[in-house]
N, C-alpha and C positions, 0 to 999 in steps of 0.2 A: 486402382488407388482406393484406400479405405479412408475413414474420417481422420486419420492421423497423417494422411498423405504418404502412406507406405505401400509398396507393392505387396502382393501376397507372400512372396518368399521372405521379404524383410520383416513383414508382420509375424510370420511364423518364427523367424529367428528371435525377434523381440519377445515373443511369448515365452519361447524356450529359455531365454536369458533371465527373464523375470522369475521363472519357476525355479531355475537353478539357484538364484540369488535369494529365494524365499520371499520375494516381494509379492506376496499373495494378493494384497489389496490393489495391486496395479494390473494384475493379469486377468484378462477376460476369461481365459481357459480355467483358472483356478476359482473363478467366482461360482459359488454355489456348491463347490466340493466340500464335503464335511471336513472339519479340522483334522480328524484322525486319518484322513485319506491324503492330506496334502503331501506328506513325506513320501507316500507311495507314488504319487504323481511325479514328484521330483526325481525319485529313483528311476522311474521309467524313462523320463526325459534324458537323464544321464546315461542310462544303459543304451538307449537308441541313438542318441546324438553326441554323447561324450560330455565330459565335464567342463571343457573349455568354453568360454563365452564366444558367441558368434558375432554379436552386434554391439553389445554394451561392454564397457570396460569394468573390470572389477574394481570396487572401491579399494583404494590403497590405504593401509594404515601407516600414515606418515609418523615417524617419530618426531616429536617435537624437538626444535633446536634447543641445545643446552643454553638456557638463558641464565646467565649468572645471577645469583641473588644480589639485590642491591642493598640488603639490610647492613647496618653498620657493623654487626657482629661478624658477618661473612667477610666484609671488606677488611676488617681488622685481622681476621685470620689469614687472609690472603696476604696482607702486608707482612705479618709475622713470618710466614713461610718464605716470602720473597727475600727477607733480610736475613734469614737464619743461616748460620754457618753450617755448611754441609760436610766439611772435612775437618774433623777436630781430633785432639789427642786428650789423654787424661790430664796432662799438664794444663791445656787450654781450659778445661772445665774447672780445675782447681783454681787457676789464676782468675777466671771469670767470677768464681764464687767469692774469692778474696776481694777483688775490686768492688763487687756489689756490696758486700758487707761494710767495706771501709767507706763507701760513698753514702751510706745511710745516715751517718752522723750519731747514731746510737751505739752504745756498746753492744747490747744484745738485740738481735734482729729475729723477727718471726721467720721460722724456717720455711713455712709455706710461701712466703714471698720470695725467698731465695730459690726455692724449688720452681716456682712459676717462672721466675726470670730465666733459669737455666733451660727449662723446657722450651721457652719461646726463643731463646738465643741459639740453641743448638738443634738442627733439624733431626728429628727422630732420635732424640737422646735416649740411649738404652744403657742403663747402668751396668748390665752384665757385659758390655763391651769395654768398661772402663777398668782402671786399676792394673795391678801387676798380672803378667800372663799366668793363666791357670786359676785366677780368682774370678768367680762370677758373682756379682752382687745382685740381689733380687730387688733392691730399691736404692734410690739415690741417696736416701738417709743413711743406709748401711755403708755405702761408698764413702760419703763424707765422714762418717764416724770412724772410718779406718785410718784417718789422717789427723790423729790427736795433736801432732806437732804443729798443725796449721789451724785447726778448728776445735772449738769446745761447744758441746751441746748439753742442754739441760731441758727437762720437761716439767711441766706442772705436776703437782701431786696427784690430781685425779687422772684416771686412765684415759679420758678423752681430752686431756689438756693440751695446751699449745706447746710446741717444741721451740725452743730459742736456740740461736747459734751466734757465736762471736769468734773473733780471731783469737788464737791462742797468744798468751803473753809471755 
């Protein structure tokens, strides 16, 4: 028995494991070996005794559990996704747009508010899947503009201006 209470065979296994794991500061055999020779020592141990640990368990890299964020923004996003309509048609989107504009109480409504409402209401809303077959819209605005009998759009004179939408009369 040595000062650690290990027999000679166990102490030798411990030394080899420490060298394999590059725990140089705990290894008596690695003590005093120049830094540039430590990897050579490790390679020799692996070559002679193998790479598997004999006594010590390899440290496990545990993946942290997915702790859901508790922020208000994240909770709101989760609530939106949970309530979102997953199976919808073109008519559903048009009707929701109509209902939202009508509920606002103003004749003209800021289009960005309508857009946000639709993207929150319909799960993964993709304008290219809406409209008549064979027609692929690149934006929700172009989709809505294609229904002048239901909606009217106008924009501010400057290029970065607000776009307004109302129900056609």
